N, CA, C and O atoms as a Tripos MOL2 file, in Angstrom:
@<TRIPOS>MOLECULE
protein
  296   295    74     0     0
PROTEIN
NO_CHARGES

@<TRIPOS>ATOM
      1 N         -17.5290  -36.2720   23.6740 N.3       1 MET1
      2 CA        -18.1240  -35.4890   22.3960 C.3       1 MET1
      3 C         -19.3820  -36.5950   21.4610 C.2       1 MET1
      4 O         -20.0370  -36.2850   20.4660 O.2       1 MET1
      5 N         -19.3800  -37.6900   22.0940 N.am      2 ALA2
      6 CA        -20.4740  -38.7400   21.2930 C.3       2 ALA2
      7 C         -21.4990  -38.1910   21.3230 C.2       2 ALA2
      8 O         -21.9230  -37.4360   22.1980 O.2       2 ALA2
      9 N         -22.3010  -38.7380   19.7450 N.am      3 SER3
     10 CA        -23.5710  -37.8910   19.4040 C.3       3 SER3
     11 C         -24.1940  -39.7920   19.1130 C.2       3 SER3
     12 O         -23.4200  -40.7490   19.1300 O.2       3 SER3
     13 N         -25.2610  -39.8660   18.9430 N.am      4 ASP4
     14 CA        -25.9630  -41.1330   18.6220 C.3       4 ASP4
     15 C         -26.7960  -40.2710   17.6530 C.2       4 ASP4
     16 O         -27.6290  -40.9040   17.0040 O.2       4 ASP4
     17 N         -26.7230  -38.8890   17.4270 N.am      5 SER5
     18 CA        -28.1450  -38.6150   16.7470 C.3       5 SER5
     19 C         -27.7320  -38.9490   14.7050 C.2       5 SER5
     20 O         -28.4950  -38.8980   13.7400 O.2       5 SER5
     21 N         -25.9150  -39.3320   14.8010 N.am      6 GLY6
     22 CA        -26.1670  -39.3000   13.4680 C.3       6 GLY6
     23 C         -25.7250  -38.5550   12.5060 C.2       6 GLY6
     24 O         -24.9540  -38.8550   11.5950 O.2       6 GLY6
     25 N         -26.1720  -37.7020   12.7080 N.am      7 LYS7
     26 CA        -26.1420  -35.7920   11.7360 C.3       7 LYS7
     27 C         -24.5280  -36.0000   11.3930 C.2       7 LYS7
     28 O         -23.5270  -36.6540   11.6870 O.2       7 LYS7
     29 N         -24.9520  -35.1370   10.7020 N.am      8 LYS8
     30 CA        -23.3810  -34.6770    9.7410 C.3       8 LYS8
     31 C         -22.7960  -33.8890   11.1020 C.2       8 LYS8
     32 O         -23.4720  -33.3680   11.9890 O.2       8 LYS8
     33 N         -20.9580  -33.9760   10.9710 N.am      9 ARG9
     34 CA        -20.8750  -33.0110   12.1710 C.3       9 ARG9
     35 C         -19.6300  -31.8860   11.4350 C.2       9 ARG9
     36 O         -18.6920  -32.6730   11.3090 O.2       9 ARG9
     37 N         -19.3130  -31.0410   11.1010 N.am     10 HIS10
     38 CA        -18.4940  -29.9200   10.9220 C.3      10 HIS10
     39 C         -17.6400  -29.5190   11.9910 C.2      10 HIS10
     40 O         -17.7210  -29.4880   13.2190 O.2      10 HIS10
     41 N         -16.5440  -29.1330   10.8680 N.am     11 LYS11
     42 CA        -15.4910  -27.8760   12.1950 C.3      11 LYS11
     43 C         -15.0490  -26.9960   11.7530 C.2      11 LYS11
     44 O         -15.1140  -26.6990   10.5600 O.2      11 LYS11
     45 N         -14.3790  -26.2470   12.8060 N.am     12 PRO12
     46 CA        -14.0570  -25.0680   12.8090 C.3      12 PRO12
     47 C         -13.2750  -24.8240   11.3390 C.2      12 PRO12
     48 O         -12.5280  -25.7190   10.9460 O.2      12 PRO12
     49 N         -13.4520  -23.5990   10.5220 N.am     13 GLY13
     50 CA        -12.8790  -23.1990    9.6870 C.3      13 GLY13
     51 C         -13.4160  -24.2370    8.1850 C.2      13 GLY13
     52 O         -12.7680  -24.2470    7.1380 O.2      13 GLY13
     53 N         -14.6820  -25.0260    8.4020 N.am     14 GLU14
     54 CA        -15.1460  -25.2900    6.9300 C.3      14 GLU14
     55 C         -16.0110  -24.0670    7.4060 C.2      14 GLU14
     56 O         -16.3200  -23.4890    8.4480 O.2      14 GLU14
     57 N         -16.2820  -23.9860    5.7030 N.am     15 THR15
     58 CA        -18.1220  -23.1770    4.9720 C.3      15 THR15
     59 C         -18.9260  -23.4360    5.5160 C.2      15 THR15
     60 O         -18.8470  -24.6450    5.7300 O.2      15 THR15
     61 N         -20.0820  -22.8880    6.0970 N.am     16 VAL16
     62 CA        -20.8010  -23.1490    6.2590 C.3      16 VAL16
     63 C         -21.9640  -23.0400    4.5030 C.2      16 VAL16
     64 O         -22.0160  -22.0570    3.7640 O.2      16 VAL16
     65 N         -22.5350  -24.0480    4.3580 N.am     17 GLN17
     66 CA        -22.9740  -24.2940    3.4890 C.3      17 GLN17
     67 C         -24.5540  -24.0340    3.4280 C.2      17 GLN17
     68 O         -25.1130  -23.3190    2.5970 O.2      17 GLN17
     69 N         -25.2440  -24.8360    4.5940 N.am     18 LYS18
     70 CA        -26.9710  -24.9150    4.3840 C.3      18 LYS18
     71 C         -26.5810  -23.7370    5.9620 C.2      18 LYS18
     72 O         -25.7680  -23.7420    6.8860 O.2      18 LYS18
     73 N         -27.9430  -22.6960    5.4100 N.am     19 PRO19
     74 CA        -27.8610  -21.7270    7.0060 C.3      19 PRO19
     75 C         -29.0660  -22.3890    7.6190 C.2      19 PRO19
     76 O         -30.0440  -22.9520    7.1290 O.2      19 PRO19
     77 N         -28.5280  -22.0420    9.3200 N.am     20 GLY20
     78 CA        -29.5520  -22.5810    9.7210 C.3      20 GLY20
     79 C         -29.5790  -22.7030   11.5830 C.2      20 GLY20
     80 O         -29.3350  -21.6640   12.1960 O.2      20 GLY20
     81 N         -29.7660  -23.4980   12.0800 N.am     21 ILE21
     82 CA        -29.6880  -23.7080   13.4910 C.3      21 ILE21
     83 C         -28.7650  -24.4330   13.8460 C.2      21 ILE21
     84 O         -29.3270  -25.5020   14.0800 O.2      21 ILE21
     85 N         -27.4270  -24.5890   14.0950 N.am     22 TYR22
     86 CA        -26.6410  -25.4290   14.7010 C.3      22 TYR22
     87 C         -26.4630  -26.0280   16.0950 C.2      22 TYR22
     88 O         -26.3720  -25.2590   17.0520 O.2      22 TYR22
     89 N         -26.4120  -27.2210   16.2550 N.am     23 ARG23
     90 CA        -25.9600  -27.9450   17.6970 C.3      23 ARG23
     91 C         -24.6240  -27.5080   17.7120 C.2      23 ARG23
     92 O         -23.9440  -27.8230   16.7360 O.2      23 ARG23
     93 N         -23.9470  -26.6580   18.8730 N.am     24 VAL24
     94 CA        -22.3320  -26.6650   19.1890 C.3      24 VAL24
     95 C         -22.0840  -27.8810   20.0360 C.2      24 VAL24
     96 O         -22.8360  -28.1340   20.9780 O.2      24 VAL24
     97 N         -21.0840  -28.6250   19.7430 N.am     25 LEU25
     98 CA        -20.7480  -29.4900   20.3940 C.3      25 LEU25
     99 C         -19.1210  -29.2180   21.0310 C.2      25 LEU25
    100 O         -18.1470  -28.9540   20.3260 O.2      25 LEU25
    101 N         -19.1120  -29.3700   22.6760 N.am     26 HIS26
    102 CA        -17.6660  -29.1130   23.2370 C.3      26 HIS26
    103 C         -17.3650  -30.0190   23.7770 C.2      26 HIS26
    104 O         -18.1600  -30.9240   24.0300 O.2      26 HIS26
    105 N         -15.8540  -30.0350   24.1790 N.am     27 GLN27
    106 CA        -15.1130  -31.0680   24.8030 C.3      27 GLN27
    107 C         -14.8550  -30.5910   26.3910 C.2      27 GLN27
    108 O         -13.9750  -30.1390   27.1240 O.2      27 GLN27
    109 N         -16.1920  -30.9990   26.3930 N.am     28 ARG28
    110 CA        -16.4570  -31.2890   27.9800 C.3      28 ARG28
    111 C         -16.4610  -29.9470   29.2620 C.2      28 ARG28
    112 O         -16.7850  -30.2760   30.4040 O.2      28 ARG28
    113 N         -16.0780  -28.4340   28.9690 N.am     29 HIS29
    114 CA        -16.1020  -27.8980   29.5300 C.3      29 HIS29
    115 C         -16.9880  -27.1240   29.2380 C.2      29 HIS29
    116 O         -16.8460  -26.0520   29.8270 O.2      29 HIS29
    117 N         -18.5000  -27.1960   28.1070 N.am     30 ARG30
    118 CA        -19.7150  -26.8080   28.2380 C.3      30 ARG30
    119 C         -20.8980  -27.9700   27.7520 C.2      30 ARG30
    120 O         -20.7260  -29.0080   27.1130 O.2      30 ARG30
    121 N         -21.7800  -27.5600   28.1410 N.am     31 ARG31
    122 CA        -23.0460  -28.4270   27.2250 C.3      31 ARG31
    123 C         -23.4150  -28.2870   25.7410 C.2      31 ARG31
    124 O         -23.3510  -27.2260   25.1200 O.2      31 ARG31
    125 N         -23.7690  -29.3480   25.2870 N.am     32 PRO32
    126 CA        -23.9870  -28.2520   24.1090 C.3      32 PRO32
    127 C         -25.3510  -26.9890   24.1600 C.2      32 PRO32
    128 O         -26.0580  -26.7290   25.1340 O.2      32 PRO32
    129 N         -25.3950  -26.4560   22.9790 N.am     33 HIS33
    130 CA        -26.1120  -25.4040   23.0460 C.3      33 HIS33
    131 C         -25.8490  -24.8940   21.3580 C.2      33 HIS33
    132 O         -24.7870  -25.0930   20.7670 O.2      33 HIS33
    133 N         -27.0120  -24.2280   20.7720 N.am     34 GLU34
    134 CA        -27.4050  -23.6830   19.5610 C.3      34 GLU34
    135 C         -27.0490  -22.2280   19.2720 C.2      34 GLU34
    136 O         -27.2190  -21.1730   19.8840 O.2      34 GLU34
    137 N         -26.6770  -22.4540   18.4950 N.am     35 VAL35
    138 CA        -26.3440  -21.0910   17.1190 C.3      35 VAL35
    139 C         -27.2540  -21.0780   16.1270 C.2      35 VAL35
    140 O         -28.2150  -21.8460   16.0720 O.2      35 VAL35
    141 N         -27.0020  -20.2570   15.3560 N.am     36 SER36
    142 CA        -27.8040  -19.3730   14.1990 C.3      36 SER36
    143 C         -26.5800  -19.1720   13.0290 C.2      36 SER36
    144 O         -25.9510  -18.1150   13.0910 O.2      36 SER36
    145 N         -26.3100  -19.9090   12.2290 N.am     37 LEU37
    146 CA        -25.1140  -19.4030   11.5430 C.3      37 LEU37
    147 C         -26.0980  -18.9230    9.9200 C.2      37 LEU37
    148 O         -27.3270  -18.8820    9.8550 O.2      37 LEU37
    149 N         -25.3330  -18.6790    9.0100 N.am     38 ARG38
    150 CA        -25.2750  -18.0500    7.1080 C.3      38 ARG38
    151 C         -24.7680  -18.8300    6.8950 C.2      38 ARG38
    152 O         -23.9950  -19.5350    7.5440 O.2      38 ARG38
    153 N         -25.2590  -18.8470    5.5480 N.am     39 ALA39
    154 CA        -24.3240  -19.9130    4.4880 C.3      39 ALA39
    155 C         -23.1850  -19.0970    4.2320 C.2      39 ALA39
    156 O         -23.5240  -17.9320    4.4370 O.2      39 ALA39
    157 N         -22.0320  -19.1610    3.8900 N.am     40 ASP40
    158 CA        -20.9810  -18.8380    3.3550 C.3      40 ASP40
    159 C         -20.0510  -18.2260    4.6860 C.2      40 ASP40
    160 O         -18.8740  -17.8670    4.7120 O.2      40 ASP40
    161 N         -20.9780  -18.2610    5.6500 N.am     41 GLU41
    162 CA        -19.5870  -18.1890    7.2390 C.3      41 GLU41
    163 C         -19.0450  -19.2720    7.6030 C.2      41 GLU41
    164 O         -19.4670  -20.4090    7.3940 O.2      41 GLU41
    165 N         -18.0250  -18.9330    8.1980 N.am     42 THR42
    166 CA        -17.1700  -20.0970    8.4410 C.3      42 THR42
    167 C         -17.2490  -20.6340    9.7180 C.2      42 THR42
    168 O         -17.0410  -19.8010   10.6000 O.2      42 THR42
    169 N         -17.5460  -22.0630   10.1990 N.am     43 PHE43
    170 CA        -17.8240  -22.8230   10.8560 C.3      43 PHE43
    171 C         -16.5170  -22.1020   12.3810 C.2      43 PHE43
    172 O         -15.3560  -22.4570   12.1770 O.2      43 PHE43
    173 N         -16.7390  -21.1690   13.7760 N.am     44 PRO44
    174 CA        -15.8030  -20.7350   14.5160 C.3      44 PRO44
    175 C         -14.6460  -21.7900   15.4550 C.2      44 PRO44
    176 O         -15.0650  -22.8980   15.7880 O.2      44 PRO44
    177 N         -13.7520  -21.5360   15.6990 N.am     45 PRO45
    178 CA        -13.3140  -22.4520   17.0370 C.3      45 PRO45
    179 C         -13.9580  -21.5640   18.3540 C.2      45 PRO45
    180 O         -14.3540  -20.4140   18.5440 O.2      45 PRO45
    181 N         -13.8210  -22.7290   19.0780 N.am     46 CYS46
    182 CA        -14.2510  -22.1220   21.2460 C.3      46 CYS46
    183 C         -12.9170  -21.7570   21.4430 C.2      46 CYS46
    184 O         -11.8950  -22.4360   21.3410 O.2      46 CYS46
    185 N         -13.1040  -20.3870   21.7890 N.am     47 THR47
    186 CA        -12.4580  -19.7590   22.6660 C.3      47 THR47
    187 C         -11.2800  -20.9600   24.1310 C.2      47 THR47
    188 O         -10.1810  -20.8920   24.6820 O.2      47 THR47
    189 N         -12.5010  -21.8890   24.1070 N.am     48 LYS48
    190 CA        -11.6980  -22.8570   25.1860 C.3      48 LYS48
    191 C         -11.2260  -24.0860   24.5900 C.2      48 LYS48
    192 O         -10.1230  -24.4960   24.9510 O.2      48 LYS48
    193 N         -12.0020  -24.8500   23.5890 N.am     49 CYS49
    194 CA        -11.4240  -26.2620   22.8410 C.3      49 CYS49
    195 C         -10.6960  -25.8890   21.2380 C.2      49 CYS49
    196 O         -10.0190  -26.5700   20.4680 O.2      49 CYS49
    197 N         -11.1610  -24.5990   21.1910 N.am     50 GLY50
    198 CA        -10.2120  -24.3000   19.7620 C.3      50 GLY50
    199 C         -10.9990  -25.3580   18.7920 C.2      50 GLY50
    200 O         -12.2250  -25.4140   18.6890 O.2      50 GLY50
    201 N         -10.0410  -26.1990   18.0870 N.am     51 ILE51
    202 CA        -10.8650  -26.5160   17.0710 C.3      51 ILE51
    203 C         -10.8870  -28.0550   17.3110 C.2      51 ILE51
    204 O         -10.5020  -28.8600   16.4630 O.2      51 ILE51
    205 N         -11.2720  -28.3270   18.2900 N.am     52 ARG52
    206 CA        -11.8950  -29.4950   18.6740 C.3      52 ARG52
    207 C         -13.5790  -29.5670   18.8150 C.2      52 ARG52
    208 O         -14.2240  -30.6110   18.9130 O.2      52 ARG52
    209 N         -14.0960  -28.2750   18.8010 N.am     53 VAL53
    210 CA        -15.3240  -28.4700   18.8120 C.3      53 VAL53
    211 C         -16.3720  -28.7980   17.3590 C.2      53 VAL53
    212 O         -16.0000  -28.2580   16.3180 O.2      53 VAL53
    213 N         -17.3910  -29.4910   17.3160 N.am     54 ARG54
    214 CA        -18.1300  -29.4730   16.5280 C.3      54 ARG54
    215 C         -19.5970  -29.3560   15.9530 C.2      54 ARG54
    216 O         -20.4130  -29.5430   16.8550 O.2      54 ARG54
    217 N         -20.1970  -29.0990   14.6980 N.am     55 PHE55
    218 CA        -21.2810  -28.6150   14.8790 C.3      55 PHE55
    219 C         -22.1690  -29.6570   13.7070 C.2      55 PHE55
    220 O         -21.7950  -30.1730   12.6530 O.2      55 PHE55
    221 N         -23.6740  -29.6860   14.5340 N.am     56 GLU56
    222 CA        -24.3980  -30.5350   13.9360 C.3      56 GLU56
    223 C         -26.1690  -29.2240   14.0050 C.2      56 GLU56
    224 O         -26.9160  -28.6530   14.8000 O.2      56 GLU56
    225 N         -25.8540  -29.5010   12.1260 N.am     57 LEU57
    226 CA        -27.3490  -28.8860   11.7180 C.3      57 LEU57
    227 C         -28.4870  -29.4010   12.4860 C.2      57 LEU57
    228 O         -28.5950  -30.6020   12.7330 O.2      57 LEU57
    229 N         -29.4480  -28.4120   12.9190 N.am     58 VAL58
    230 CA        -30.4610  -28.8000   13.8380 C.3      58 VAL58
    231 C         -32.0580  -28.3790   12.7940 C.2      58 VAL58
    232 O         -33.1230  -28.9850   12.6710 O.2      58 VAL58
    233 N         -31.7750  -27.6620   12.4670 N.am     59 LEU59
    234 CA        -32.9990  -26.8300   11.3110 C.3      59 LEU59
    235 C         -32.5280  -25.8830   10.1780 C.2      59 LEU59
    236 O         -32.3890  -24.6600   10.1870 O.2      59 LEU59
    237 N         -32.3130  -26.8390    9.1570 N.am     60 CYS60
    238 CA        -32.4580  -25.9570    8.1260 C.3      60 CYS60
    239 C         -33.0620  -24.4130    7.9000 C.2      60 CYS60
    240 O         -34.2630  -24.5240    7.6510 O.2      60 CYS60
    241 N         -32.8200  -23.5940    7.9010 N.am     61 ALA61
    242 CA        -33.5260  -22.1580    7.1280 C.3      61 ALA61
    243 C         -34.6210  -22.3670    5.9260 C.2      61 ALA61
    244 O         -35.7730  -21.9640    5.7640 O.2      61 ALA61
    245 N         -33.6450  -23.2560    5.0890 N.am     62 ASP62
    246 CA        -34.5030  -23.4680    3.9550 C.3      62 ASP62
    247 C         -35.7270  -24.6260    3.8550 C.2      62 ASP62
    248 O         -36.2270  -25.0980    2.8340 O.2      62 ASP62
    249 N         -36.0020  -24.8860    5.1080 N.am     63 GLY63
    250 CA        -36.6300  -26.2580    5.6070 C.3      63 GLY63
    251 C         -36.1730  -27.4190    4.6590 C.2      63 GLY63
    252 O         -36.9270  -28.2820    4.2100 O.2      63 GLY63
    253 N         -34.8650  -27.3170    4.4270 N.am     64 GLU64
    254 CA        -34.3650  -28.8860    3.9560 C.3      64 GLU64
    255 C         -34.2560  -29.8070    5.1520 C.2      64 GLU64
    256 O         -34.4730  -29.2240    6.2150 O.2      64 GLU64
    257 N         -33.9360  -31.2770    5.2680 N.am     65 GLU65
    258 CA        -33.9820  -31.8430    6.1990 C.3      65 GLU65
    259 C         -32.4370  -31.7960    6.7840 C.2      65 GLU65
    260 O         -31.8440  -31.3620    5.7970 O.2      65 GLU65
    261 N         -31.5650  -31.9620    7.6750 N.am     66 PRO66
    262 CA        -30.8430  -32.1070    7.9710 C.3      66 PRO66
    263 C         -29.5490  -33.2340    7.3510 C.2      66 PRO66
    264 O         -29.7570  -34.3680    7.7840 O.2      66 PRO66
    265 N         -28.5920  -33.1710    6.6640 N.am     67 GLU67
    266 CA        -27.8420  -34.2880    6.5350 C.3      67 GLU67
    267 C         -27.0700  -34.8710    7.4940 C.2      67 GLU67
    268 O         -26.4280  -34.2230    8.3220 O.2      67 GLU67
    269 N         -27.1080  -36.5300    7.4000 N.am     68 ARG68
    270 CA        -26.6720  -37.9930    7.7910 C.3      68 ARG68
    271 C         -25.3130  -38.4810    7.7880 C.2      68 ARG68
    272 O         -24.7420  -38.4790    6.6980 O.2      68 ARG68
    273 N         -24.5780  -38.9700    8.9800 N.am     69 GLN69
    274 CA        -23.4420  -39.3670    8.0950 C.3      69 GLN69
    275 C         -23.9080  -40.6780    7.5550 C.2      69 GLN69
    276 O         -24.8460  -41.2380    8.1230 O.2      69 GLN69
    277 N         -23.4780  -41.0910    6.7590 N.am     70 VAL70
    278 CA        -23.1020  -42.2070    5.9270 C.3      70 VAL70
    279 C         -22.1750  -42.9790    7.0980 C.2      70 VAL70
    280 O         -22.9800  -43.6600    7.7320 O.2      70 VAL70
    281 N         -21.1160  -43.1270    7.5400 N.am     71 ASP71
    282 CA        -20.1250  -43.9610    8.0780 C.3      71 ASP71
    283 C         -20.6460  -44.3190    9.3010 C.2      71 ASP71
    284 O         -21.0770  -45.4240    9.6310 O.2      71 ASP71
    285 N         -20.5690  -43.1660   10.0430 N.am     72 GLY72
    286 CA        -20.9820  -42.9290   11.4810 C.3      72 GLY72
    287 C         -19.6150  -41.9980   12.1700 C.2      72 GLY72
    288 O         -19.4700  -41.6750   13.3490 O.2      72 GLY72
    289 N         -18.6210  -41.6800   10.8910 N.am     73 ARG73
    290 CA        -17.6010  -40.8060   11.0360 C.3      73 ARG73
    291 C         -17.3120  -39.4870   11.2100 C.2      73 ARG73
    292 O         -17.6940  -38.8330   10.2390 O.2      73 ARG73
    293 N         -16.6030  -38.6000   12.3630 N.am     74 GLU74
    294 CA        -16.5820  -36.8950   11.5040 C.3      74 GLU74
    295 C         -15.9330  -36.9990   10.2130 C.2      74 GLU74
    296 O         -15.8180  -36.0040    9.4980 O.2      74 GLU74
@<TRIPOS>BOND
     1     1     2 1
     2     2     3 1
     3     3     4 2
     4     3     5 am
     5     5     6 1
     6     6     7 1
     7     7     8 2
     8     7     9 am
     9     9    10 1
    10    10    11 1
    11    11    12 2
    12    11    13 am
    13    13    14 1
    14    14    15 1
    15    15    16 2
    16    15    17 am
    17    17    18 1
    18    18    19 1
    19    19    20 2
    20    19    21 am
    21    21    22 1
    22    22    23 1
    23    23    24 2
    24    23    25 am
    25    25    26 1
    26    26    27 1
    27    27    28 2
    28    27    29 am
    29    29    30 1
    30    30    31 1
    31    31    32 2
    32    31    33 am
    33    33    34 1
    34    34    35 1
    35    35    36 2
    36    35    37 am
    37    37    38 1
    38    38    39 1
    39    39    40 2
    40    39    41 am
    41    41    42 1
    42    42    43 1
    43    43    44 2
    44    43    45 am
    45    45    46 1
    46    46    47 1
    47    47    48 2
    48    47    49 am
    49    49    50 1
    50    50    51 1
    51    51    52 2
    52    51    53 am
    53    53    54 1
    54    54    55 1
    55    55    56 2
    56    55    57 am
    57    57    58 1
    58    58    59 1
    59    59    60 2
    60    59    61 am
    61    61    62 1
    62    62    63 1
    63    63    64 2
    64    63    65 am
    65    65    66 1
    66    66    67 1
    67    67    68 2
    68    67    69 am
    69    69    70 1
    70    70    71 1
    71    71    72 2
    72    71    73 am
    73    73    74 1
    74    74    75 1
    75    75    76 2
    76    75    77 am
    77    77    78 1
    78    78    79 1
    79    79    80 2
    80    79    81 am
    81    81    82 1
    82    82    83 1
    83    83    84 2
    84    83    85 am
    85    85    86 1
    86    86    87 1
    87    87    88 2
    88    87    89 am
    89    89    90 1
    90    90    91 1
    91    91    92 2
    92    91    93 am
    93    93    94 1
    94    94    95 1
    95    95    96 2
    96    95    97 am
    97    97    98 1
    98    98    99 1
    99    99   100 2
   100    99   101 am
   101   101   102 1
   102   102   103 1
   103   103   104 2
   104   103   105 am
   105   105   106 1
   106   106   107 1
   107   107   108 2
   108   107   109 am
   109   109   110 1
   110   110   111 1
   111   111   112 2
   112   111   113 am
   113   113   114 1
   114   114   115 1
   115   115   116 2
   116   115   117 am
   117   117   118 1
   118   118   119 1
   119   119   120 2
   120   119   121 am
   121   121   122 1
   122   122   123 1
   123   123   124 2
   124   123   125 am
   125   125   126 1
   126   126   127 1
   127   127   128 2
   128   127   129 am
   129   129   130 1
   130   130   131 1
   131   131   132 2
   132   131   133 am
   133   133   134 1
   134   134   135 1
   135   135   136 2
   136   135   137 am
   137   137   138 1
   138   138   139 1
   139   139   140 2
   140   139   141 am
   141   141   142 1
   142   142   143 1
   143   143   144 2
   144   143   145 am
   145   145   146 1
   146   146   147 1
   147   147   148 2
   148   147   149 am
   149   149   150 1
   150   150   151 1
   151   151   152 2
   152   151   153 am
   153   153   154 1
   154   154   155 1
   155   155   156 2
   156   155   157 am
   157   157   158 1
   158   158   159 1
   159   159   160 2
   160   159   161 am
   161   161   162 1
   162   162   163 1
   163   163   164 2
   164   163   165 am
   165   165   166 1
   166   166   167 1
   167   167   168 2
   168   167   169 am
   169   169   170 1
   170   170   171 1
   171   171   172 2
   172   171   173 am
   173   173   174 1
   174   174   175 1
   175   175   176 2
   176   175   177 am
   177   177   178 1
   178   178   179 1
   179   179   180 2
   180   179   181 am
   181   181   182 1
   182   182   183 1
   183   183   184 2
   184   183   185 am
   185   185   186 1
   186   186   187 1
   187   187   188 2
   188   187   189 am
   189   189   190 1
   190   190   191 1
   191   191   192 2
   192   191   193 am
   193   193   194 1
   194   194   195 1
   195   195   196 2
   196   195   197 am
   197   197   198 1
   198   198   199 1
   199   199   200 2
   200   199   201 am
   201   201   202 1
   202   202   203 1
   203   203   204 2
   204   203   205 am
   205   205   206 1
   206   206   207 1
   207   207   208 2
   208   207   209 am
   209   209   210 1
   210   210   211 1
   211   211   212 2
   212   211   213 am
   213   213   214 1
   214   214   215 1
   215   215   216 2
   216   215   217 am
   217   217   218 1
   218   218   219 1
   219   219   220 2
   220   219   221 am
   221   221   222 1
   222   222   223 1
   223   223   224 2
   224   223   225 am
   225   225   226 1
   226   226   227 1
   227   227   228 2
   228   227   229 am
   229   229   230 1
   230   230   231 1
   231   231   232 2
   232   231   233 am
   233   233   234 1
   234   234   235 1
   235   235   236 2
   236   235   237 am
   237   237   238 1
   238   238   239 1
   239   239   240 2
   240   239   241 am
   241   241   242 1
   242   242   243 1
   243   243   244 2
   244   243   245 am
   245   245   246 1
   246   246   247 1
   247   247   248 2
   248   247   249 am
   249   249   250 1
   250   250   251 1
   251   251   252 2
   252   251   253 am
   253   253   254 1
   254   254   255 1
   255   255   256 2
   256   255   257 am
   257   257   258 1
   258   258   259 1
   259   259   260 2
   260   259   261 am
   261   261   262 1
   262   262   263 1
   263   263   264 2
   264   263   265 am
   265   265   266 1
   266   266   267 1
   267   267   268 2
   268   267   269 am
   269   269   270 1
   270   270   271 1
   271   271   272 2
   272   271   273 am
   273   273   274 1
   274   274   275 1
   275   275   276 2
   276   275   277 am
   277   277   278 1
   278   278   279 1
   279   279   280 2
   280   279   281 am
   281   281   282 1
   282   282   283 1
   283   283   284 2
   284   283   285 am
   285   285   286 1
   286   286   287 1
   287   287   288 2
   288   287   289 am
   289   289   290 1
   290   290   291 1
   291   291   292 2
   292   291   293 am
   293   293   294 1
   294   294   295 1
   295   295   296 2
@<TRIPOS>SUBSTRUCTURE
     1 MET1         2 RESIDUE 1 A MET
     2 ALA2         6 RESIDUE 1 A ALA
     3 SER3        10 RESIDUE 1 A SER
     4 ASP4        14 RESIDUE 1 A ASP
     5 SER5        18 RESIDUE 1 A SER
     6 GLY6        22 RESIDUE 1 A GLY
     7 LYS7        26 RESIDUE 1 A LYS
     8 LYS8        30 RESIDUE 1 A LYS
     9 ARG9        34 RESIDUE 1 A ARG
    10 HIS10       38 RESIDUE 1 A HIS
    11 LYS11       42 RESIDUE 1 A LYS
    12 PRO12       46 RESIDUE 1 A PRO
    13 GLY13       50 RESIDUE 1 A GLY
    14 GLU14       54 RESIDUE 1 A GLU
    15 THR15       58 RESIDUE 1 A THR
    16 VAL16       62 RESIDUE 1 A VAL
    17 GLN17       66 RESIDUE 1 A GLN
    18 LYS18       70 RESIDUE 1 A LYS
    19 PRO19       74 RESIDUE 1 A PRO
    20 GLY20       78 RESIDUE 1 A GLY
    21 ILE21       82 RESIDUE 1 A ILE
    22 TYR22       86 RESIDUE 1 A TYR
    23 ARG23       90 RESIDUE 1 A ARG
    24 VAL24       94 RESIDUE 1 A VAL
    25 LEU25       98 RESIDUE 1 A LEU
    26 HIS26      102 RESIDUE 1 A HIS
    27 GLN27      106 RESIDUE 1 A GLN
    28 ARG28      110 RESIDUE 1 A ARG
    29 HIS29      114 RESIDUE 1 A HIS
    30 ARG30      118 RESIDUE 1 A ARG
    31 ARG31      122 RESIDUE 1 A ARG
    32 PRO32      126 RESIDUE 1 A PRO
    33 HIS33      130 RESIDUE 1 A HIS
    34 GLU34      134 RESIDUE 1 A GLU
    35 VAL35      138 RESIDUE 1 A VAL
    36 SER36      142 RESIDUE 1 A SER
    37 LEU37      146 RESIDUE 1 A LEU
    38 ARG38      150 RESIDUE 1 A ARG
    39 ALA39      154 RESIDUE 1 A ALA
    40 ASP40      158 RESIDUE 1 A ASP
    41 GLU41      162 RESIDUE 1 A GLU
    42 THR42      166 RESIDUE 1 A THR
    43 PHE43      170 RESIDUE 1 A PHE
    44 PRO44      174 RESIDUE 1 A PRO
    45 PRO45      178 RESIDUE 1 A PRO
    46 CYS46      182 RESIDUE 1 A CYS
    47 THR47      186 RESIDUE 1 A THR
    48 LYS48      190 RESIDUE 1 A LYS
    49 CYS49      194 RESIDUE 1 A CYS
    50 GLY50      198 RESIDUE 1 A GLY
    51 ILE51      202 RESIDUE 1 A ILE
    52 ARG52      206 RESIDUE 1 A ARG
    53 VAL53      210 RESIDUE 1 A VAL
    54 ARG54      214 RESIDUE 1 A ARG
    55 PHE55      218 RESIDUE 1 A PHE
    56 GLU56      222 RESIDUE 1 A GLU
    57 LEU57      226 RESIDUE 1 A LEU
    58 VAL58      230 RESIDUE 1 A VAL
    59 LEU59      234 RESIDUE 1 A LEU
    60 CYS60      238 RESIDUE 1 A CYS
    61 ALA61      242 RESIDUE 1 A ALA
    62 ASP62      246 RESIDUE 1 A ASP
    63 GLY63      250 RESIDUE 1 A GLY
    64 GLU64      254 RESIDUE 1 A GLU
    65 GLU65      258 RESIDUE 1 A GLU
    66 PRO66      262 RESIDUE 1 A PRO
    67 GLU67      266 RESIDUE 1 A GLU
    68 ARG68      270 RESIDUE 1 A ARG
    69 GLN69      274 RESIDUE 1 A GLN
    70 VAL70      278 RESIDUE 1 A VAL
    71 ASP71      282 RESIDUE 1 A ASP
    72 GLY72      286 RESIDUE 1 A GLY
    73 ARG73      290 RESIDUE 1 A ARG
    74 GLU74      294 RESIDUE 1 A GLU
C-alpha cells in the first residue's frame, strides 16, 4: 500500500474532517478507487481488508488543498 503522493492518510473509524473525494487504498485485493465522503462521517472499514484500508483526500469539496504528510508515516 505504498504511496508516493505524500498525502495524509486516514484510517477507518476516524471522523471525516473535510468533505470531498477520497482515494481508497486497499491491501492487495483491489486497485485504488475513489469515493465521495461528507464531513462528520466516519471512514469505513473494507469488507475484505478491514481496518487496513486507508483514505487519501484527492479533492476538497470546499476548494482547499489536501493536507500532506509531514514525516511520511501513516
